[in-house]
C-alpha positions as CSV (number, residue, x, y, z in Angstrom):
1,M,-5.5,-3.4,0.4
2,A,-3.3,-0.4,-1.4
3,R,0.1,-1.5,-1.2
4,C,2.9,0.5,0.8
5,G,4.5,3.2,0.2
6,A,7.9,2.3,-0.3
7,V,6.3,-0.6,-2.6
8,A,4.7,2.0,-4.2
9,L,7.9,4.5,-5.1
10,L,9.9,1.6,-5.7
11,L,7.6,0.3,-9.2
12,A,7.5,4.0,-10.2
13,V,11.1,3.9,-10.0
14,L,11.7,0.5,-11.7
15,S,8.7,1.2,-14.3
16,P,10.4,1.4,-17.8
17,V,8.2,4.4,-18.8
18,H,10.0,6.7,-15.9
19,A,13.8,5.6,-16.0
20,A,15.9,3.8,-18.7
21,G,18.6,3.8,-16.5
22,Y,17.7,1.3,-14.2
23,Y,16.8,-0.9,-17.1
24,A,19.6,-3.3,-16.2
25,T,21.0,-6.5,-15.2
26,G,22.4,-8.1,-11.7
27,L,21.7,-7.8,-8.3
28,Y,20.8,-4.5,-6.5
29,R,20.6,-3.5,-2.7
30,E,17.7,-0.8,-1.6
31,A,17.2,1.4,1.7
32,D,14.1,3.3,2.4
33,A,12.8,5.7,5.0
34,E,9.7,6.8,6.1
35,V,7.6,8.7,8.3
36,S,3.8,9.0,7.7
37,Y,0.7,10.0,9.7
38,D,-2.5,8.7,9.8
39,D,-5.5,10.9,10.8
40,N,-8.2,7.3,11.2
41,L,-6.0,4.1,12.3
42,G,-9.1,2.3,13.3
43,R,-10.9,3.0,10.3
44,T,-14.4,4.2,12.1
45,G,-16.8,6.4,11.6
46,N,-17.6,7.2,14.9
47,P,-15.7,10.2,16.2
48,R,-15.5,8.5,19.9
49,D,-13.5,5.8,18.6
50,R,-11.6,7.8,15.7
51,K,-7.0,7.9,16.5
52,E,-4.8,9.2,14.8
53,D,-1.1,8.7,15.1
54,F,2.1,9.2,12.9
55,T,4.2,6.0,12.0
56,W,8.1,5.5,11.3
57,R,9.1,3.1,9.0
58,V,12.6,1.7,8.2
59,G,13.2,-0.9,5.4
60,A,15.8,-3.2,3.4
61,G,16.2,-5.3,0.6
62,L,18.0,-7.2,-1.7
63,G,16.9,-7.8,-5.7
64,Y,18.0,-9.0,-8.8
65,E,17.6,-7.8,-12.4
66,A,17.6,-9.9,-15.6
67,L,16.8,-8.9,-19.9
68,P,15.4,-12.3,-20.6
69,S,15.5,-10.1,-24.2
70,A,15.3,-6.6,-25.6
71,D,11.8,-6.1,-25.4
72,S,11.5,-8.0,-21.6
73,R,12.3,-7.1,-18.1
74,F,12.2,-10.0,-15.2
75,G,12.7,-8.9,-11.6
76,V,12.7,-10.6,-8.1
77,A,13.5,-9.0,-4.6
78,A,13.2,-9.8,-0.7
79,R,12.8,-7.3,1.9
80,V,12.7,-6.7,5.5
81,D,10.3,-3.4,6.8
82,A,9.6,-2.7,10.1
83,E,6.8,0.1,12.3
84,R,6.6,1.8,15.0
85,L,3.7,4.6,16.2
86,G,3.9,7.4,18.2
87,E,1.3,6.3,20.6
88,Y,-0.2,3.1,19.6
89,H,2.8,0.7,20.0
90,D,0.5,-2.5,19.9
91,L,0.6,-1.9,16.2
92,D,4.5,-1.4,16.2
93,N,5.2,-4.4,13.6
94,L,8.1,-6.5,11.3
95,E,7.4,-7.6,7.7
96,I,9.3,-9.7,5.7
97,S,8.4,-10.1,2.0
98,A,9.0,-11.5,-1.5
99,E,8.1,-10.1,-4.5
100,G,8.7,-10.7,-8.4
101,W,7.9,-9.2,-11.9
102,Y,7.4,-9.4,-15.4
103,T,7.6,-6.6,-17.6
104,I,7.1,-6.9,-21.7
105,Q,7.2,-3.9,-24.5
106,P,6.2,-5.6,-27.5
107,Q,6.9,-2.7,-29.8
108,P,10.5,-0.8,-28.4
109,G,9.8,3.1,-28.3
110,L,9.4,5.8,-26.5
111,H,5.5,6.3,-26.6
112,R,5.4,2.1,-26.8
113,P,2.7,0.4,-24.5
114,W,4.3,-1.6,-21.9
115,Y,2.8,-4.6,-19.8
116,E,3.8,-6.3,-16.3
117,V,2.7,-9.0,-14.2
118,W,3.8,-9.3,-10.3
119,G,3.2,-10.8,-7.1
120,R,4.2,-10.3,-3.6
121,A,4.0,-12.9,-0.2
122,S,4.6,-11.1,3.2
123,R,4.7,-12.5,6.7
124,V,3.7,-9.6,9.5
125,E,3.9,-9.8,13.2
126,H,3.0,-7.0,15.2
127,R,4.7,-6.3,19.0
128,D,1.3,-6.9,20.9
129,S,-1.9,-7.5,18.1
130,D,-2.3,-11.1,17.4
131,I,-5.6,-10.9,15.7
132,R,-3.1,-8.7,12.8
133,D,-0.8,-10.7,12.9
134,G,-0.3,-13.2,9.6
135,G,0.5,-13.6,5.8
136,S,-0.9,-12.0,2.9
137,F,-0.3,-12.8,-1.3
138,E,-0.8,-9.7,-3.7
139,A,-0.8,-10.7,-8.0
140,G,-1.6,-7.8,-10.3
141,V,-1.5,-6.7,-14.1
142,Q,-0.8,-3.4,-15.4
143,G,-0.4,-1.5,-17.9
144,G,1.5,1.9,-19.6
145,M,2.6,4.2,-21.7
146,R,4.3,8.3,-22.0
147,L,1.9,10.5,-23.1
148,G,4.4,12.9,-24.9
149,T,7.8,13.4,-23.7
150,A,7.1,14.3,-20.0
151,A,3.8,12.7,-19.0
152,A,3.0,8.5,-18.2
153,A,-0.2,7.0,-17.1
154,R,-0.9,3.4,-16.0
155,I,-4.0,1.4,-15.4
156,G,-4.4,-1.9,-13.3
157,Y,-5.7,-4.5,-11.4
158,V,-5.0,-6.0,-8.5
159,H,-5.7,-9.1,-6.6
160,A,-4.7,-9.6,-2.4
161,V,-5.9,-12.2,-0.1
162,R,-4.7,-12.0,3.7
163,W,-4.9,-15.0,5.9
164,G,-4.8,-13.7,10.0
165,D,-3.7,-15.1,12.9
166,G,-7.4,-13.9,14.1
167,D,-10.2,-14.6,11.7
168,V,-11.8,-11.0,11.5
169,F,-8.4,-10.4,9.8
170,D,-9.1,-13.4,6.9
171,L,-9.7,-10.2,3.6
172,G,-10.0,-10.6,0.3
173,T,-9.7,-7.7,-2.0
174,H,-9.9,-6.1,-5.9
175,A,-9.1,-3.0,-6.8
176,V,-8.5,-1.2,-10.0
177,E,-6.0,1.5,-10.2
178,F,-5.2,4.4,-12.2
179,D,-2.3,6.5,-12.1
180,A,-0.7,9.4,-13.8
181,D,2.5,11.7,-13.8
182,W,4.3,14.9,-15.6
183,D,8.4,15.6,-15.1
184,I,8.0,19.5,-14.2
185,L,11.9,19.6,-13.9
186,P,14.7,17.3,-15.2
187,R,14.6,15.5,-11.9
188,A,11.5,15.9,-10.3
189,K,8.1,15.1,-11.0
190,I,4.6,15.2,-9.8
191,Y,1.8,12.4,-10.0
192,G,-1.8,11.6,-9.1
193,G,-3.7,8.6,-9.3
194,Y,-7.4,7.0,-8.2
195,S,-8.0,3.4,-7.0
196,F,-11.2,1.2,-6.3
197,Q,-11.5,-1.4,-3.7
198,W,-13.7,-3.6,-3.2
199,G,-14.4,-6.6,-0.8
200,D,-13.5,-7.4,2.6
201,L,-12.2,-4.4,5.1
202,V,-11.6,-4.2,8.9
203,S,-13.6,-1.1,11.3
204,T,-12.3,-0.9,15.3
205,A,-15.1,0.7,17.0
206,R,-17.3,0.2,19.8
207,A,-20.9,-1.9,18.6
208,S,-23.3,0.4,16.4
209,P,-26.6,-0.3,14.8
210,G,-25.0,0.0,11.4
211,L,-22.1,-2.4,12.3
212,L,-24.4,-4.8,14.0
213,G,-26.6,-5.5,11.0
214,D,-23.4,-6.4,8.5
215,Y,-20.7,-7.7,10.3
216,H,-19.3,-11.2,8.9
217,E,-16.4,-11.6,12.1
218,F,-15.6,-10.1,15.2
219,A,-12.9,-9.7,17.5
220,F,-12.1,-7.8,20.9
221,D,-9.5,-5.3,19.4
222,D,-8.1,-3.5,22.8
223,V,-4.9,-1.5,20.5
224,F,-7.0,1.8,21.1
225,G,-7.7,1.4,24.7
226,A,-9.7,-1.7,26.7
227,G,-12.4,0.2,27.4
228,T,-14.7,-1.0,30.8
229,G,-16.8,-3.4,29.4
230,A,-16.9,-7.5,28.2
231,D,-19.2,-6.8,25.3
232,C,-18.5,-4.4,22.1
233,A,-21.0,-1.7,22.9
234,L,-18.7,-0.5,26.0
235,R,-15.3,-2.1,24.6
236,R,-13.6,-1.5,21.4
237,C,-13.9,-4.2,18.5
238,A,-12.2,-5.1,15.3
239,W,-15.5,-5.6,12.8
240,R,-14.9,-7.3,9.4
241,L,-17.0,-6.2,6.9
242,S,-17.7,-6.5,2.9
243,G,-17.6,-2.7,1.4
244,D,-16.1,-0.2,-1.7
245,T,-13.1,1.9,-1.2
246,H,-12.6,5.0,-3.0
247,F,-8.3,6.1,-3.0
248,L,-7.4,9.7,-4.5
249,T,-3.5,9.8,-4.1
250,G,-1.3,13.1,-4.9
251,G,2.6,13.6,-5.1
252,A,5.5,15.0,-5.9
253,Q,9.3,12.7,-6.6
254,W,12.3,14.4,-6.8
255,Q,15.7,12.5,-8.0
256,I,18.3,13.8,-5.4
257,T,21.5,12.3,-6.8
258,G,21.9,9.0,-8.3
259,G,19.4,6.5,-6.9
260,L,18.0,8.7,-3.9
261,Y,15.3,10.1,-4.1
262,L,12.9,11.8,-2.0
263,D,9.1,11.6,-2.3
264,L,5.9,13.1,-0.4
265,S,2.7,12.2,-0.9
266,T,-0.9,12.5,0.5
267,R,-3.5,9.9,-0.2
268,W,-7.4,10.2,1.4
269,F,-9.6,7.2,1.3
270,R,-13.4,7.0,1.6
271,T,-15.2,3.5,2.4
272,L,-19.0,2.8,2.2
273,W,-20.7,-0.9,3.1
274,G,-24.5,-1.8,3.8
275,E,-26.8,1.2,3.5
276,N,-24.9,3.7,5.5
277,G,-22.0,2.8,7.1
278,R,-19.0,5.2,5.7
279,Y,-15.6,6.5,7.2
280,E,-13.3,8.5,5.3
281,G,-9.5,9.5,6.3
282,L,-6.6,11.1,5.1
283,N,-2.8,10.1,5.0
284,Y,0.8,11.7,4.2
285,R,3.8,10.0,4.1
286,A,7.3,10.9,3.2
287,S,9.9,8.8,2.0
288,L,13.4,8.5,0.9
289,Y,14.6,5.8,-1.1
290,L,17.6,4.4,-2.3
291,R,18.9,1.9,-4.5
292,F,22.5,0.8,-5.2
């Protein structure tokens, strides 16, 4: 799965190619708030099952960074995040996570490449969607460098595994990611990226020939309404499938003051599975991040 907006913003702020001011040692605290809109919550290609909603998220964390050597950085952090949806409150959730990272720049210098390995483990509990509860682990490698004095680029690989309390949400994915940013003002930048993900995915919808022919697991899923039937033809179900997803992301980030950042972004995605299976959607986010 794509990493959450807060984690992406955190990595953008902390990466050495972005802000040398955070390249330091010691404890730090962080807090952030985000509002987002998703026009395809259930990840379905069936118009009658497509649902949209706003999500409000707040989070806080504590971390520690150290400089083992002049050309490397090590960090660990723990976080708590809470989400509340505007209409579909069964999806409200609380997540506890821990992550660590190690960054090295073998040849110090503004235009020299750097490399990073990272991992993140989490546990999430939903208000009333037991099949979505579970744990996950993500790990990745990435590298980047500055392109001139105002631009930077990164490329990476991510592997994610999720263990759901319901079998339909036992997922494994791989992704390759590319992104770049450009400093348009001393405290503002624009950015964009592309990610290609392959592996397991879940679509919540009523049964259709494409789903019935391609799914690996299914479970009744009443978060968008229970329906009136006892089977997936009349009642929405969650279907685990195998497919490919393309993500395009774009946005802008402002350093308001010190460690306070505002981030505005949008993400488009399209997923394909089987011979004709397909869904797509848009997501919009506005985030405030504070590190102190």
